[in-house]
Steps between C-alpha positions, in 0.01 A plus 500: 500500500493310176617598157143544388448755783792698374369500139150604615657814652630601157135570392418701814504876434542570868775268569815717599740341262713794403790644698542884509788469245312278270194712518695814422661326205179379366342831523805682363513728812715542804466337843451852630192544278351189666585627845337831423173354382512278815541811706205666313301175599424410134633145572609326814747220412508192713818419679703187490601321815831696471309843468551543130221653294313268274259615222206322321408514137201716598720748683728512212203591261404779758869623511512499115196720476648744747833510321310578178343803662830613661664466158228730357594770755245422780648541852544160669248579784239604237571195288453277798171661575379461145597147491313431822190664372529305161525184693201582722287592205587169320397297807181701532417443134563128542272477812239710308506257214465203731187663666360583155547132388345377824196729443435400149513125581262534802146423463285815455289587810128382482248753374244582774 
C-alpha cells in the first residue's frame, strides 16, 4: 500500500477509520451507546484483525442522528427504527430522482 492509497481512504465515507473509543468521543456519547445501537442493528461496525470495532464516517452520522433522537426522549429501539426508515426514504428519493432525470432526458416515444 502506498501513501496515496492511505490518503484516498480519508475521503471514503465507508472506510472504518474510527475505533470505538474515538467514535464515542467524537459523538459525545458512551461506548455502551454504540454497543446498544449495534445490538439494535442500526449500524454494524467492521472488526479489525484483532476483533476491535471500527466505525466509518457514514456510521457516525447515523449514530449521531440516533443520539439526537434519544436525547429528545425517544427510546433507543424506536430511535434506531426511525433512523433506518429515514435512511431508506433518503435512498428511495435519490433513486426516484435518478429515474426522473433519465426519463426527462430520454427521447419521447414516436407518435403512431
